[in-house]
C-alpha positions as CSV (number, residue, x, y, z in Angstrom):
1,M,-51.4,16.5,22.1
2,L,-49.9,13.2,23.2
3,V,-53.3,12.0,24.4
4,L,-55.1,12.7,21.2
5,E,-52.3,10.8,19.3
6,L,-52.5,7.9,21.5
7,G,-56.4,7.4,21.1
8,A,-57.7,4.5,23.2
9,A,-54.2,3.6,24.3
10,A,-54.3,6.8,26.5
11,R,-56.4,5.0,29.0
12,D,-53.3,3.1,30.1
13,A,-51.1,6.2,30.3
14,F,-50.7,9.2,32.6
15,V,-49.6,12.5,30.8
16,V,-48.1,15.5,32.6
17,I,-47.1,18.7,30.9
18,K,-43.6,19.1,32.3
19,K,-42.7,22.4,30.7
20,G,-43.7,24.9,28.1
21,S,-42.4,28.0,26.4
22,I,-44.2,30.7,24.3
23,E,-43.0,33.2,21.9
24,Y,-45.4,36.0,21.0
25,L,-45.1,37.2,17.5
26,A,-48.0,39.7,17.2
27,R,-50.9,41.0,19.2
28,A,-53.7,38.5,19.3
29,S,-57.4,39.1,19.9
30,G,-60.6,37.3,19.1
31,E,-60.8,33.6,18.2
32,L,-57.5,31.7,18.3
33,T,-56.7,28.3,17.1
34,T,-53.8,26.0,17.8
35,E,-52.0,23.6,15.5
36,A,-49.7,20.8,16.8
37,S,-48.7,17.4,15.5
38,L,-46.1,14.7,16.3
39,T,-43.8,13.4,13.7
40,Q,-44.1,9.8,12.6
41,E,-40.9,9.1,14.6
42,Q,-42.4,10.6,17.8
43,R,-45.6,8.6,17.2
44,D,-43.7,5.4,16.8
45,R,-41.6,6.1,20.0
46,V,-44.7,6.9,22.1
47,G,-46.5,4.0,20.7
48,Q,-43.7,1.7,21.6
49,A,-43.4,3.2,25.2
50,V,-47.0,2.5,25.7
51,Q,-46.6,-1.0,24.6
52,D,-43.6,-1.4,26.8
53,K,-45.4,0.3,29.7
54,S,-42.4,2.7,30.0
55,S,-42.0,6.4,30.6
56,I,-41.3,8.8,27.6
57,E,-40.8,12.6,27.3
58,E,-41.7,14.3,24.0
59,T,-41.5,18.0,23.0
60,V,-44.2,19.2,20.5
61,P,-44.1,22.6,18.7
62,V,-47.4,24.3,18.6
63,S,-48.6,27.2,16.3
64,I,-51.3,29.7,17.5
65,R,-53.1,31.5,14.8
66,N,-55.7,34.3,14.9
67,A,-59.1,34.3,12.9
68,E,-57.4,35.5,9.8
69,G,-54.9,32.8,9.9
70,A,-51.9,34.7,10.8
71,E,-49.4,33.1,13.3
72,V,-49.5,35.2,16.5
73,A,-47.4,32.9,18.7
74,R,-45.2,29.7,18.7
75,C,-45.0,27.4,21.7
76,E,-43.1,24.3,22.7
77,I,-44.8,21.9,25.1
78,T,-42.9,19.0,26.7
79,S,-45.1,16.2,28.1
80,L,-44.1,13.3,30.1
81,L,-46.0,10.1,29.6
82,R,-46.0,7.4,32.2
83,P,-47.8,4.1,32.4
84,R,-50.7,4.0,35.0
85,R,-49.9,2.1,38.1
86,P,-52.0,-0.9,38.8
87,K,-54.8,-0.4,41.3
């Protein structure tokens, strides 16, 4: 999620999924879709961290839905973003 939000700036960052949790709400089968987004405040913090070449950790909620659009699971993914080290 962080990589998508960063776009071209992600080339200068290294993203690691630090932890995740999932809560199953219903039986799921077939095609599933996920939906996640950062708040504007999170985008601002992450963007500033990339500019400053500093590390940042962010937790993003994720919704998983079945083909009918019903939510079948909820997740939280915590990612750690670090600047790439010079080669």
